[in-house]
C-alpha positions in Angstrom: -2.5 26.2 5.1 -3.6 27.7 8.8 -5.2 30.3 9.9 -5.0 31.9 13.3 -8.8 31.7 13.5 -10.2 29.3 16.3 -12.1 26.7 14.8 -16.5 26.1 15.6 -16.7 23.5 13.1 -14.9 20.5 12.3 -15.3 18.4 9.0 -13.6 14.6 8.4 -14.1 12.7 5.4 -15.3 9.0 6.7 -14.0 6.0 4.5 -10.3 5.7 6.0 -10.7 8.5 8.7 -13.9 7.8 10.7 -14.2 4.1 9.9 -11.6 1.7 9.0 -13.4 0.4 5.4 -10.4 1.8 2.8 -8.4 -1.8 3.3 -11.7 -3.8 2.2 -12.5 -1.3 -0.5 -9.2 -1.5 -2.5 -9.6 -5.2 -2.1 -12.7 -5.3 -4.1 -12.2 -2.2 -6.2 -8.9 -4.2 -7.4 -10.8 -7.5 -7.8 -14.0 -5.6 -9.9 -10.8 -4.1 -12.3 -9.0 -7.8 -12.1 -12.3 -9.0 -13.6 -13.6 -6.3 -16.3 -10.5 -4.9 -17.5 -8.2 -7.0 -17.0 -6.0 -4.9 -14.2 -3.9 -7.3 -12.5 -4.6 -7.1 -9.1 -1.8 -5.6 -7.5 -1.8 -2.7 -9.7 -5.9 -2.4 -9.3 -4.8 -2.1 -6.1 -2.5 0.9 -6.0 -5.1 3.2 -9.1 -7.2 2.7 -6.4 -5.6 4.3 -4.0 -4.2 6.6 -6.7 -7.4 7.7 -7.7 -9.2 7.7 -3.8 -11.7 10.2 -2.6 -13.5 10.2 -6.1 -16.5 8.5 -6.1 -15.9 5.2 -7.5 -17.9 5.5 -10.8 -15.6 8.9 -10.9 -12.0 7.1 -10.2 -13.0 4.5 -12.8 -13.7 7.0 -16.4 -10.3 8.7 -14.6 -8.8 5.5 -14.7 -10.2 3.7 -18.3 -11.0 6.6 -20.9 -10.9 4.3 -23.2 -13.5 2.3 -21.9 -17.3 3.6 -23.2 -18.4 2.9 -19.8 -17.6 1.8 -17.0 -20.3 2.5 -15.0 -22.5 -1.2 -15.0 -18.2 -2.4 -13.0 -19.3 0.9 -10.6 -22.8 -0.3 -10.0 -21.2 -4.0 -9.1 -19.3 -2.4 -6.6 -21.7 0.0 -4.8 -24.1 -2.6 -4.7 -21.6 -4.8 -2.6 -20.7 -1.9 -1.2 -24.1 -1.9 0.2 -24.2 -4.9 2.0 -20.8 -4.4 3.5 -21.4 -1.0 5.1 -24.4 -2.7 7.5 -21.2 -3.7 9.5 -19.7 -1.4 9.4 -20.1 0.8 13.1 -18.1 4.4 14.7 -15.7 2.9 16.9 -16.6 3.9 20.6 -13.1 5.6 20.9 -14.1 7.7 18.1 -17.7 8.7 19.3 -16.3 10.0 22.7 -14.1 11.7 21.0 -16.6 13.4 19.2 -19.2 14.2 21.9 -15.5 15.5 23.3 -15.1 18.3 21.1 -19.1 19.0 21.0 -18.6 19.3 24.5 -16.6 21.8 23.7 -18.8 23.7 21.6 -17.6 22.3 18.4 -20.4 21.0 15.4 -19.2 17.7 14.1 -20.1 17.4 10.3 -18.7 13.8 7.7 -17.7 15.6 4.4 -17.6 12.2 1.7 -18.0 11.2 -1.4 -19.5 7.1 -0.7 -23.0 7.6 -1.9 -25.1 9.6 0.3 -27.8 7.2 1.1 -24.9 4.8 2.6 -23.8 8.3 4.3 -26.9 8.8 6.1 -27.2 5.5 6.8 -24.7 5.0 8.5 -24.7 8.0 10.5 -27.9 8.8 11.7 -27.0 7.6 14.9 -23.8 8.5 15.7 -23.1 11.8 17.2 -22.3 14.5 14.7 -24.6 17.2 14.0 -24.5 16.4 10.1 -23.5 13.9 7.3 -23.4 15.2 3.6 -22.6 12.3 0.9 -22.3 11.8 -3.1 -25.8 12.7 -4.6 -25.3 11.5 -8.5 -28.2 12.8 -9.9 -27.4 16.2 -9.3 -23.4 15.9 -9.0 -23.5 16.8 -4.8 -20.3 16.2 -3.9 -17.3 16.5 -0.9 -15.8 19.8 -1.7 -17.3 23.5 -2.8 -20.8 21.8 -2.5 -20.6 20.4 1.1 -18.7 23.7 2.1 -21.3 25.6 0.6 -23.7 23.8 2.7 -22.5 23.8 5.3 -22.0 28.1 5.5 -25.8 28.3 5.1 -26.6 25.9 7.4 -24.5 27.4 10.9 -23.7 30.1 9.9 -20.3 29.8 10.4 -17.5 31.5 7.9 -14.8 29.0 5.6 -12.1 30.4 7.7 -13.5 29.0 11.7 -13.7 25.3 9.3 -10.9 22.5 9.9 -11.8 19.3 7.9 -9.7 16.2 8.4 -8.9 13.6 5.8 -7.1 11.1 4.3 -6.3 11.2 1.3 -4.5 13.5 -1.2 -7.7 14.1 -2.6 -8.8 15.8 0.6 -5.9 18.1 0.7 -7.1 19.4 -2.7 -10.2 19.5 -1.5 -9.4 22.0 1.0 -6.9 24.0 -0.8 -9.4 24.6 -3.5 -12.2 25.6 -1.1 -9.9 27.2 1.0 -10.6 25.4 3.7 -7.7 24.9 7.3 -7.0 20.6 6.5 -5.2 18.2 8.5 -3.9 15.0 6.6 -5.0 11.8 9.1 -1.5 9.8 8.0 -2.6 6.0 7.0 -1.1 2.8 5.5 -2.1 3.9 2.4 -0.4 7.4 2.5 2.4 8.9 3.8 3.0 12.7 4.7 5.1 13.2 1.5 2.3 11.6 -0.7 0.7 15.2 0.7 2.8 17.5 0.7 2.8 17.0 -3.6 -0.5 18.7 -2.9 0.2 20.7 -0.1 3.9 21.6 0.9 2.9 22.8 4.2 0.4 20.1 5.0 -0.7 19.5 8.9 -0.2 14.9 9.5 -1.7 12.8 12.4 -1.2 9.7 13.7 -4.1 9.9 15.0 -7.8 11.8 16.1 -7.3 12.4 19.2 -4.5 14.6 18.3 -6.7 17.4 16.7 -7.5 19.7 19.8 -3.7 20.8 19.4 -4.7 22.0 16.3 -8.6 23.9 16.9 -6.8 27.6 17.1 
């Protein structure tokens, strides 16, 4: 999916796209799934990435529907993440890219299914125009709720937005919300993973390549 409308707003997933956190997330999630649900580590880690892009509480409910309540394990994961994310900076090279895009007149926004409190805390000193996260209390999340907020906040239509993410779930969200999408390739997903949902997906090896997709 793509159109020829010049872009005005760049939307980025956070984990795995702007910051390199997904490997550590996968390890911790697999450790918890092995301990509490008896899934072997390798399978658990693969399942984590298969469902990545969702809040972890939703991943566990999808992966373990036979368990009445997986939320305590999700809480353990989030408790670990609270401390872990205190030490995760925005890479200098990424910050420079964002400033360059802003100098071109583009708005730059984070849209993440990481908890809102973590996203806002991480981004408070980053050069972004807005940072949106997941709020369990009212299911405010990446997808339609976030894009509706961005339309209202910036008065920019969706055909002028460009969403970049590192998981097939991000591609599904872009399709459902009718927003142009770029897949950032990482060791966890190859082009074929995205093509299952978006056959004509445009893929990047680096955020530096975005400049070629702004029209």
